[in-house]
N, C-alpha and C positions, 0 to 999 in steps of 0.2 A: 764119333760122328753124331750119335744120338744126343749126346750132351750139347754139342754145338747147335744142333737143330732146335733143341729146347730153348737154348739161350737166344737164338735168332728169333724164335716166336715171341719170346719175352721182350726183346728189343722192339718188335713190331707192335705188340700190344701196349707197351708202356709209352710209346711215342718218344723214343730216345732222341734228345736234341741234336746230337751229332749226326745221327742217321737222317733226321728230318731236314737238316741243313743241306746235306748232300743231295737228297732227293729233290728238294725245292730248286736248288741251283741247276740240277740236271734238266728239270722240266722248263725252267726259265730260259736256259740256253737253247734247248731243242725247239721249244715252241716258238721262240723269237726267230730262230733260224728258218723254221718251216714257213712262218708268216712271210718273211722276206723272199724265200725261195718260191713260194706260191705266187707272189706278186710279179715275179719275173717269169717263172716257169709256165704258168697257165696261159698268159697271153702269147708267149713264144710258141708253146705247143699248139695252140689254136691257130696261130698264123701259119705254122709249118703244115698243119693238117688241111688248111683251106686254100693256101696260095700255091701257085706253080710259077717258078721263076728259074732263071739260069743260075746254076750253082746250087740248086736245092738239094741234090743228092749228096754233094760235098758237105753241106750244112747238117743234113740228117746223119751222115756217117760220123761227123765230129760229135754230134749229139749222142749217138749210140756209144761212141768211144768214151764220152764222159760218163755215161751210165755205168760202164764197167771199170772206171778208173779206180785204181787202188787208193783207199782213203789215206793211207800213210804217205803216199806221194803228194796228195793234196795238202796234207799237213806240212810236208817239206817245202812245198811251193809257198804257202802262206808264211812259214818261218823265214824263208829267204826274202820274202817280200817285206816283212815288217821288222826284221832284226835291225839293229843299229848300223850294221855294215851292209844291209840289204839294199834293195832297189829304192824303197821309200823311206828307209831309216834316216838318212842324212837330211831329209826335208824338214823334219822336226815340226810338222804342222800340229797345232794343239788338238785338233779334232781327230787326228789319225790314231786308230787303235794301236796299242802296243802288245808285244808278246807277253804271255803269261797273265792274260786278263780274260774275263768272260767274253769281251768283244772280239778278241782274236779267235776264240773257239767258235763263236757265232759265224764269223767269216768263213772259217773252214767248213762248217756244217752247211752253210748256204751253198758253197761251191759243190759239195757232195750231193745235196738234195735237188738242186735246180735241174740238172740233166734228167734225173729220174722223173720228176714232176712233168717236165716238158715232154719227155718221151711217151709216158703213159697218157698224157693229155692228147698228144698228137694222134696216138693210136685210137683213143676213144672218139675223137672228132672224125677221123677217117672212117670209123665204123658206122657213122650216121648216114642215113639214106642221102646220097648226093642230090637227089631230086628235091629234097626239102628246101635247100637254099634257092633253087630256081622258082619253086612255088611261092616262097615268101617274097622274093624279089618281084615276081609278076603281080603279087597282091599289093605292091606298093611299099614294102618294108624297106627301110634304110639299111645300108650295109651293116651298121653296128647292131641294128635290131635283128637282122638275120643271123649274125654271128652269135648274139646272145641266145637266140632260140636254139641254135645248134648246140651251144654249150649246155643249155638246159636238157636237151635230149641226151647229151653225153655226160650228164652229171655224175652218174655212178662211176664211170671211168675216171673222172676228175677227182672225185673223193678218194677213190682207190689210189690215185697217184699221190695225193697228199699223205695218205696213211702210209704208203710205201716209203715215201721220203722221211716221214717221222720215224718209222721203224728203223731205217738205215742209219739215221744220225743219233738216235737215243741209245743205240747199242754199239756205237762206234768207239774204238779205243785209240788206234794209232794216231790219228790226226789231232784229237784233243789232247793227247798226252804230249805231243810235240809242241803245240802252240800254247797249251795251257800250263803245262809243267806239273799238274797234279798237286797244287799247293793247298794245304789244309786251310779251310775257311775262306778260300778265294777262288780256286779253279778246280777243286776236287769234285768230280761227278761220279755217278754210280759205277760206270764201267771201269774208270781208272782206279777208283777206290777198291773195287773187287779184286783187281790185279794186285794192288798194294797189300791189302789185308790178307789175301791168300798167301802171298809171299812171306808175310810176317807170321802166318799161322793163326790169324784171327778169323777162324772159319765162321764164327757166329755172325759177325758183322757182314762178312762176304755173302753168307747164305741169306741174310735178311735183305740185302740189296738185290740179290739174285731173284728172290721171291717177288720183290716189287717190280723188277723188270719183266718177269713172267706175267704178273698181274696186269701190267700196262699193255703187254702184247695181247693178252686175252681180251682186254677191254676194247682195244683198237679193232681187233678182228671181229668182235661181237658187233660193234657199231657198223662195220662194213657189211656184215651179213644182214643186219637189219635193214640197212639202206638198199642193198641188192634185193632183198625180199620184197620191200615195198615197191621197188622199181618194176619188178616182174609180176606183181600180183594182178 
């Protein structure tokens, strides 16, 4: 194990091309997925946090269910959706993503991350003083201006929601394995590569990617702590 650790450190220090390719693909897929999930999840969470309507409890219950949904089931859903014999497969639209491509992996990660971002954003918005919206409205603020001000007040929670979503998708295995196929040079990301290399006994490469995942987690948590610290200074 000591030898594998030394080799892993050598791979990291030397900038191994195979390792770099896997890391860059992982980041590209997860960052793209989080960007799309944030575009949907933040407005949805803000809307649920501010609005009261018939059926809201049902929508919130569905959202909480999505937050705890097993990722491998999401992968199965996307697989059945995009496979040739699936729901969208026979349509043969040129712009429709296909299985075993980074696009299919992004779709799966968007479905996983969106409920998390929405749920945490909703909780953050609901934690803002409810009198703030009334004060802003009485001062002549338009609805979108009042909503933006509330989002600014809840920005720490919104940032945490994005970080939580990124952490959930960058470390996910089952869904990306199902829809991506772990194809070398095409859809192999860090988590699936760790599973593969560990099974093959290549602990040096698996350890190197594990260290990178831990470093990413530390960096993300560090950023969150800095943001929280500035917010409460």
